N, C-alpha and C positions, 0 to 999 in steps of 0.2 A: 736565491731565485727570484726572476723577471717576474713581475706583477703588472697588472692591469692597472692602467690609470683610469680608471671607473672605482678601482677599492680605494684611491686616494679621493677623501672630498674636504676641502679645507671649510671652516665656519667662517672665512673671512668674507664672503661674500655674503651671507646672514646677517653677519656683524655689521656688515656698509649699509644693505640695503633693506633690510628687515625682513621679517620670514617671507617665502616666496608662494606662488600661487600656487592652483593644484595641480597646475598642469603635466610640470614637468621640474625635476631639481635641478640646479645648475652645474655646469661643468664648464670646460674652457670647449668643447667640443670637437674635441680631439683625439680620435682612438690612437694607441700606439701603445708601448711598453717601457719602464724606465729600468735601465741597466746600472745595476751596482758599482758603484767607483769603488774597486778593490783597495786604492792608493787609501781611500776615506772613507769609514763603513759608516760614519756621521752624516755625509752626504745622503740624498736621495736619489742619488746618480744621475745620467744622462737620459735624457726621456728621447725615446727614437718613435717618430711617427709613422702611423702603419699606413697613412695614404701620400702621394706625392706632394712636394712644395704647393702650396696656391697662387693665384694669381693677385697681385697687389700684393696689401697689407690689412690688416682687418680691423675693424672700429670696437669696442667695446660698446656692448648696450645694455640698456638699463637694468635687465636682472644679472649684469654681472657677466654675460658671456660674450664671445667673440664670435664676430662676424664679418664676411671678409663680401663689399659689396658688388667687387669687381671680381666675384666666384664666388655666388651665392650657392647653396644647397639649401634641399628644402628642412631636413633635419634639424636645421640651424635657425627654420625659421618661428619664433614666439609670439603669441596675441601679446601677450602682457607685453612684449618690447614695442609691438606696432601700436597699441591702443595710447599707450603710455609716453611717445613719442609724438605721434601725431594730438596728442592733447593737448603739447606743449608749443603748437609749429601752428602761427594765424594763418588766416587766407588773405591772399593779396600782399603778398610781402607786407603784411604790418600795417599795408597804406589804409588801413579802417578806421571810422568813427572810435570802435569798440573793439576790445579784442575778439575774435570769433575763431575757435579752432577750424583745423581740419579735421579733427576727432566730430566735433559736433555736425559739420557740415557731410561727414560721412551717413552720421546717424539719423540724419534729417530725409537724406536720398535713402537709405535701407528701411525708415520705418513707413517712407512714403508708397515703395515700391512693394512694401510684405503687405501692402493695403489691398494690391488690386492682380500682386503675382503670388509665384511660387517661394517656398524661402529661398532655393536657389540664386534666384534672380537678385532677391534681397542680399543675400550675403554678398554676392558679387559686388551689389552697391556699396557696403559694408564697405568691403575691402578695396575698391578700386583706387583708391589711393594708398593703399599700404606701401607701396614702393618708396614713399616720401618717407617712410619710418626709417628708412638707410639712405637716400639720393636728395632729401630733403625738398620742399615744398617750393619747384622753380617758378616764378611767373610765365606764362605761356608765352609772349612777345620776346622771351629769351630763350626759349628750351631750343627751337632752331636753329642758334648760333652757340651753342655746347658744343665739341666735338665728341661724339661716341656719347653724351647724355643718352640720346631715346636707345644707345644698343644696351647701355649699363642699367635703364630704369627696366625695359624689357626681360634683360637674364631675371633682373629682381623679381618682377611679377611672375614670370613661368617659375619660379623657385616658391613663391606664396600660393600661386593656385595649385600647386603639386602638393604643396604643405596639408591644404584645406579639401581637398579634390573637388575644386570647382575648376568648370572649362577656362581653358587660354585664353580665349577669346571671349572679350566682353559683352553682353547682351547687347543689343540696340536700345532695348529700353533706359540699361545705365548710360550710354552715351547720350541720351535722350533727356534725361534726368539730368545730367550732368551738365550738361548745357542750360536748360531751363529754370536750374536753383539760382542762376547769376539775376535773374531779372529779382529773386526774392532777395537776394543779397544783395542790391544795390541803394537797400534801407539804410546800409552801413557804411556807404561810399559820399564823399560829395560830389552833389548833381554835376554831370559833363553829358556834352551831346551826344555820345556814342551809346549813353544807357537805352535812349531811343530804341534803338535795332533789338533789345533782350527784350520783349511785348508778349511773353507765352510761358509766364510765372510757374513754376511748379505747386506753388501754392501751400508751401510752410512758412511757420515763422519763425524769425530765429531768436534764440532763447539766452545768447550770450553768456554761455554757461562757463564755469570757472574750468581752469585745466583737470582739477580733483575731480569736478562731477561730470566733464565730458570724459574721462577715462573710463571711470565708473558707468555710464550709460553706455558706451561703444560696448564696454566687455559685458554688458548685460544683453546689448541686443545680440552680441556674437552670439551669447550661449542660447537666447532663445530660437535663434536661426537656427543653429546648428540642433537643437532636439525638435524641432519642427521639422527639419530635414530627414531627420532619424526615425520619426514617427511614420 
């Protein structure tokens, strides 16, 4: 009898990455059936996907899942993957005096917004750079010259927005905070004349969290904002 792939769960992912978090157990994200190979009863058979072929190839995420960055689907987005990846990516392509992660940047923006705006706005602030978990953090001057990058980034953002039920259009408050925080982040860069353009700081202080600390703070902020939104 054919059986659903969902009935087959290897312990390989848990062995490799440790126990998974509370949200969803890992699988390879593909619906389908295993068709037994009559010529080789010892074989698991041939897996026949229930969905059409995807655009591009997949990448393996931190939690041991498959993710297609050129063909993203909301149900394949997991906050643990986003938090972990952003905690390991340094702002400004690493040209900082000290390590300062995209995750910390996102948490500082979210907490600043949460002090004066609804949880919905702060959650958008926390996730505004979430596509970079799959498309990496590209410096602003480079983005316009990367063919199709903006389109791919937008596709990933739409999948993330749908997954966490937030508006696909970022609030103006998030854009404003993302620009203003540059003035606060200049303390982590060698002084240059262009810094004078950024004279309206958000008023946050960089903590230079380790990746582990940044990941924990990102997840804690996400949980708090999701709870606040549901209240």
